[in-house]
N, C-alpha and C positions, 0 to 999 in steps of 0.2 A: 917272549922272545919271538914268537911267531909273527907279531906285528912288525918287529924290526926287520924280518926277512922279506916283507912285502915290498913291492916296487913303489917308488915315490908317487906314481899316478894313482895307485890303489889307496895308498895312505891318504892322499889329498881327497879322494872321493869319499872314503870312510869319514874323514874329519868334516867334510862339507855336509854329508848326510846327517851326521850326528848333530852338527850345529843347526841344520835346518829343522830337525825333529825338536830340538830344544827350543828354537825360536817359535815353532808352531805351537808347542805346548804353552809357552809363556803368552803368546798372542791369544790362544784360545781362552786361557784363564782371564786375560785382560778383557776380552770381548764379553765373557760371561759377567765379569764384575761391572763393566760399563753398562750392560743391560740392567743389572741390579741397581746401579746408581741412578739410571734414568727412571726406573720404576719408583725408587725412593723419592726423587725430586718431584715426580708427578703426584705421589701421595702427599708430600709436603705442601705442594701448591693447593691440592684439592681440600685437604683436611684443615689447613691453617690459613693460607693466603685468601682463598675465596671466602671462607667464613668470616675472616676479619673484615673484609670489605662489606659483607652483608650486615655484620654487627654495626659498622659505621653508618650504613644506610638506615638501619632500624633506629639508631640514635638520632639521626637527622629527621626522619619521619616523625618520631615521637616528639621531638622539639617543635617541629612545625605544627603538629596536632595540638600541642599544649598552647602554643601561641594563638592558634585559631580558636581554641576553647576560651581563652582569655578575651578574645575579641567579641565573643557571644554576649558577654555581660558588660563589656566596655562600650560597644557601639550603641549610639543613642537611638537609632531608628530601627524599626523591626525589619526593614529590607536589608540593612547592613548586617543585622544579627542573623538573619536567614542565610545570607551569603556566607558568613563565617561558619554557621552550622553545617551548611552543605560542604564546605571545605573540610570540616572535621570528619564528616561521613566518608568523603573521598580518601582522606588520609587513614582512616580506620581500615579501609580495604587494603591499602598499601602496607600498613603495619601487619595485618593478618597474613598477607603474602610474604612479607619479610620473615615473620615467625615461622611459617611453614618451610621456607627455603633453609633457614638456619637449622631447624629441627632435623631435616633430611641429611645435613652434613655433619652433625655432631657424632663423634666417635667414642669419646671417653665417658664413663659413667659419671665422673665428677662434673664434666661439662653439662651432661643431660640434667643432673640434679640442680645445678646452678641455673640452667636455663628454665627449668620448670618453676623455680622460685621467681625468676624474672617474669615469666608469664602470669603467675599468680598476682604479682604486684601490679602488672599492667591491667589486669582484670579488675583489681581493687580500685585503681585510679579511675578506670572507665566507669565503674559503678558510682563513685563520688562525682565524676564529671556529669553523669546523667542527672544527678540531683541538682547540680549547678544549672544545667539546661532547663530543668523543670522550674526552678526558681526564676530564671531569666525570662522564660516564656510567660510566666504569670505576672511579669512586671516587677518582680521583687529583685531588682538589679543589685542593690546594696547587699542584700542577704546572699545573693549568688556570689558576689565578689568576696564577701567574708568567708563563705564556705570554701571557695577556691583557695584563698590565701591561707586559711587555717588548716585545711585538710588535704586538698589536692596537691598543693605545692610541696608539702612534706613527702607525699607519696611519689611525686615526680622526681624529687631529689634522690630518693631511694632507688628509683628505676634507673636514673642516670648513673648512679654509683654502681648498680648491678651490671649495666652494660659496660662500663669501664672495667670492672673486675673481670668480666668474661673476656673482654678484649685483651687485658693484660695477661690473663691465664693462657689464652691461646698464643700470645706472643712468647711467653716464657716456654711453653711446651714446644712451640715451633722452633725457637732458637736452640733448644736442647736437641731437637731432631736434626737441625741443620749441622750441628757439631758432629753428630754421629755420621751423617752422610758425607760431610767433608773429610772425616777421618777415613772412611771407606774409599773415597776418591783419592786421597793422598797415598794410601797404601797401594792402590792400583797403579797410580802413576809411578811410584817408586819401584814397584815390581817390573813394570814395563821398561 
């Protein structure tokens, strides 16, 4: 009853102040949620987007290294074989760098375990590859080709499959995270 007895100017002032406090409260919650959403999208980009790009680069570098390895025993002159070998050495450095960058950005234990398996397979491939180089350097090109085709190619296919699996795993987890962030974003927009 006391509110009814107030003058119209006071009633309007009270209503305006109440509305301003309510709007400030809703706006404050919205700002907090927007900061949280920004943080989540940053994590999403860092943990999934960048890593997926680096996995793609690793896959391309591995493919290029595999091709250069093949050239070592297919090239007929020792100069061309040396050029291909030097290309392999250059690509090995890039692959090592790719691996280090990816390792730094892995967050899940499952991803780390899968990536360690991939590293082990790459190491096994490189061991076989060194035997191919040894045969090629001693002039036994046919034996080098046979070893590469029988052993190294199977390992290379496994590595390519592992890279694809890691890529798909990251994509699946990233998409799941996107849905969570989008839900948070939608609820914030609805509230505001």
